[in-house]
Backbone as CSV, one residue per row, in Angstrom:
resi,resn,N_x,N_y,N_z,CA_x,CA_y,CA_z,C_x,C_y,C_z
1,MET,-124.769,216.670,55.276,-126.008,216.398,54.743,-126.282,216.962,53.463
2,GLU,-126.594,216.173,52.581,-127.029,217.245,51.407,-128.517,217.413,51.360
3,LYS,-128.462,218.469,50.969,-129.601,219.430,51.227,-130.736,219.272,49.853
4,ILE,-131.774,219.235,50.532,-133.196,218.803,49.556,-133.639,220.542,49.265
5,ASP,-133.607,220.314,47.303,-134.014,221.586,46.816,-135.435,221.990,46.862
6,LYS,-136.011,220.834,46.832,-137.485,220.866,46.412,-138.473,219.471,47.005
7,TYR,-139.839,220.000,47.266,-140.244,218.524,47.559,-141.507,218.460,46.396
8,ILE,-141.640,217.605,46.081,-143.427,217.041,45.559,-143.654,215.825,46.034
9,SER,-145.011,216.388,45.781,-145.733,215.251,45.692,-145.781,214.335,45.172
10,VAL,-145.977,212.893,45.124,-145.792,211.632,43.874,-147.124,212.066,42.988
11,THR,-148.510,212.643,43.205,-148.806,212.677,42.339,-148.242,214.217,41.438
12,LYS,-148.122,214.734,41.796,-147.596,216.272,41.109,-146.550,215.283,40.345
13,ALA,-145.589,214.980,40.409,-144.416,214.524,40.329,-144.725,213.789,39.280
14,LYS,-145.839,212.283,39.018,-146.522,211.945,37.663,-146.593,212.619,36.454
15,SER,-147.463,213.557,36.723,-147.739,214.666,36.280,-146.698,215.592,35.669
16,GLN,-145.756,215.365,35.996,-144.679,216.702,35.362,-143.196,216.015,35.707
17,ILE,-143.369,214.518,35.311,-142.156,214.003,35.211,-141.073,214.415,33.978
18,LEU,-141.461,214.686,33.203,-140.792,215.329,32.126,-140.217,216.569,31.918
19,ASN,-140.846,217.193,32.406,-139.875,219.117,33.277,-139.416,218.446,34.174
20,ILE,-139.558,217.898,35.364,-138.278,217.322,36.242,-137.453,216.976,35.977
21,ILE,-137.497,215.872,35.246,-135.942,215.293,34.264,-135.159,216.400,34.061
22,ARG,-136.081,217.474,32.930,-135.433,218.420,31.925,-134.538,218.944,33.518
23,ASP,-135.718,219.902,34.411,-134.962,220.887,35.197,-133.860,220.320,36.288
24,ILE,-133.753,218.754,36.367,-132.806,218.330,37.279,-131.499,218.506,36.324
25,GLY,-131.492,218.052,35.111,-130.652,218.182,34.136,-129.845,219.233,34.116
26,ILE,-130.787,220.238,33.946,-130.509,221.392,33.683,-129.627,222.377,34.479
27,TYR,-130.224,222.306,36.672,-130.052,223.319,37.936,-128.984,222.363,38.335
28,ASP,-129.014,220.847,38.180,-128.508,219.915,39.292,-129.198,219.522,40.956
29,ASN,-130.669,220.347,40.766,-131.290,220.032,42.013,-131.418,218.515,42.646
30,THR,-131.671,218.246,43.456,-132.034,217.352,44.055,-133.602,217.101,44.765
31,LEU,-134.361,216.669,44.505,-135.783,216.504,44.131,-135.979,215.187,45.075
32,ALA,-137.342,215.362,46.650,-137.820,215.131,47.251,-139.592,214.573,46.999
33,ILE,-139.572,213.224,46.796,-140.957,212.909,45.845,-141.722,212.298,47.432
34,THR,-142.645,212.761,47.574,-143.285,212.673,49.055,-144.993,212.162,48.800
35,LYS,-144.682,211.297,49.788,-145.862,210.626,49.616,-146.511,210.913,50.706
36,ASN,-148.428,210.986,50.785,-148.833,211.357,52.321,-148.081,212.684,53.057
37,GLY,-147.498,213.339,52.277,-146.791,214.148,53.091,-144.868,214.233,53.587
38,LEU,-144.897,212.571,53.278,-143.783,212.668,53.909,-142.487,212.056,52.942
39,PRO,-141.549,212.851,52.507,-140.332,212.204,51.775,-139.955,210.543,51.507
40,HIS,-140.902,209.927,50.687,-140.030,208.653,50.810,-139.219,208.281,49.258
41,ALA,-139.092,209.334,48.379,-137.992,208.947,47.164,-136.851,210.237,46.908
42,VAL,-135.979,209.824,46.700,-135.160,211.295,46.316,-134.519,211.086,44.603
43,LEU,-134.849,212.354,44.026,-134.744,212.011,42.584,-133.558,213.302,42.354
44,MET,-132.284,212.676,41.484,-131.157,213.451,41.338,-130.685,213.451,40.070
45,SER,-129.928,214.366,39.544,-128.887,213.811,37.884,-128.235,212.615,38.630
46,MET,-127.964,212.152,36.792,-126.990,210.721,37.069,-125.348,211.389,37.182
47,ASP,-125.318,212.649,36.781,-123.591,212.773,37.541,-123.769,213.084,38.614
48,HIS,-124.625,213.617,39.574,-124.991,213.851,40.749,-124.701,212.790,41.818
49,TYR,-125.787,211.728,41.189,-125.634,210.734,41.803,-124.149,209.855,41.590
50,VAL,-123.701,209.400,40.636,-121.959,209.341,40.584,-120.941,210.201,41.588
51,ALA,-121.572,211.093,41.683,-120.190,212.159,42.311,-120.234,210.953,43.735
52,LEU,-121.756,211.328,44.601,-121.968,210.776,45.418,-121.509,209.164,45.455
53,GLN,-121.719,208.755,44.440,-121.166,207.067,44.843,-119.920,206.969,45.025
54,GLU,-119.064,207.571,44.409,-117.529,208.129,44.479,-117.018,207.987,45.439
55,THR,-117.743,209.706,46.287,-117.332,210.008,47.497,-117.470,208.850,48.428
56,MET,-118.527,208.150,48.561,-119.463,207.278,49.298,-117.799,206.085,49.278
57,GLU,-116.929,205.464,48.061,-116.299,204.548,48.244,-115.055,205.153,48.599
58,VAL,-114.803,206.269,47.990,-113.748,207.012,48.784,-113.553,206.986,50.604
59,LEU,-114.769,207.267,51.082,-115.161,207.154,52.538,-115.269,206.364,53.242
60,SER,-115.278,205.042,52.451,-115.351,203.678,53.176,-114.024,202.950,52.456
61,ASP,-113.027,203.877,51.970,-111.788,202.829,52.239,-111.028,203.796,52.854
62,SER,-110.646,202.624,54.089,-110.228,202.933,55.262,-108.507,203.362,54.821
63,ASN,-107.867,202.499,54.148,-106.514,203.006,53.933,-106.774,204.465,52.975
64,THR,-107.611,205.110,52.400,-107.304,206.319,51.688,-107.417,207.197,53.018
65,MET,-108.821,206.725,53.154,-109.248,207.899,54.771,-107.775,208.248,55.527
66,GLU,-107.296,207.027,56.165,-105.718,207.020,56.742,-105.246,208.171,56.274
67,GLN,-104.784,207.612,54.939,-103.637,209.230,54.087,-104.190,210.196,54.087
68,LEU,-105.691,210.515,53.774,-105.781,211.934,54.072,-105.855,212.569,55.510
69,HIS,-106.443,211.699,56.078,-106.080,212.345,57.656,-104.161,212.636,58.467
70,ASN,-103.845,211.416,57.266,-102.032,212.023,58.079,-101.382,213.010,56.690
71,SER,-102.218,213.221,55.740,-102.068,214.638,55.101,-102.523,215.845,55.594
72,MET,-103.301,215.081,55.839,-103.901,217.059,57.022,-103.363,217.103,58.477
73,GLN,-102.742,215.873,58.979,-102.032,216.630,60.152,-100.910,217.160,59.877
74,GLU,-100.132,216.529,58.540,-98.682,217.221,58.256,-98.908,218.537,58.117
75,LEU,-100.292,219.015,56.867,-100.212,220.201,56.657,-100.799,221.408,57.710
76,LYS,-101.706,220.726,59.054,-101.387,221.304,60.439,-100.169,221.293,60.901
77,ASN,-99.733,220.590,60.968,-98.357,220.616,61.801,-96.769,221.507,61.246
78,ARG,-97.312,221.876,59.858,-96.591,222.705,58.734,-95.486,221.848,58.039
79,GLU,-95.634,220.396,57.901,-94.352,219.666,57.572,-94.361,220.291,56.223
80,LYS,-92.550,219.675,55.861,-93.039,220.236,54.197,-93.630,219.049,53.671
81,LEU,-94.176,219.777,52.350,-94.697,219.118,51.457,-93.825,218.871,50.302
82,VAL,-94.013,217.398,49.470,-93.656,216.738,48.907,-93.682,217.172,47.282
83,ASP,-92.659,217.775,46.481,-93.330,218.270,45.236,-93.263,217.272,44.448
84,LEU,-94.606,217.605,43.484,-94.643,216.347,42.694,-93.293,215.629,41.483
85,ASP,-92.852,217.035,41.434,-91.700,216.745,40.292,-90.667,215.649,40.971
86,GLU,-90.331,215.785,42.716,-89.493,214.858,43.483,-90.286,213.260,43.092
87,LEU,-91.598,213.018,43.008,-92.054,211.570,43.251,-91.394,211.136,41.873
């Protein structure tokens, strides 16, 4: 599970939003915004969000997951790998 790098209250986030966005872009942190002490939202860089969406797409594709599982089994069984030049 993705770890949260920092928690910040919604009140503090409102007053520091420009700095928060700059820092997220620089450090690629994941920030949880809290309300009444409980996390209610997550702020992350666009690159991080896109990567997360791509990962979820791969994980939800049963054909891709089956191919990955089969490849892992082949590696575990030390089966001969296919050379890309042979394809």
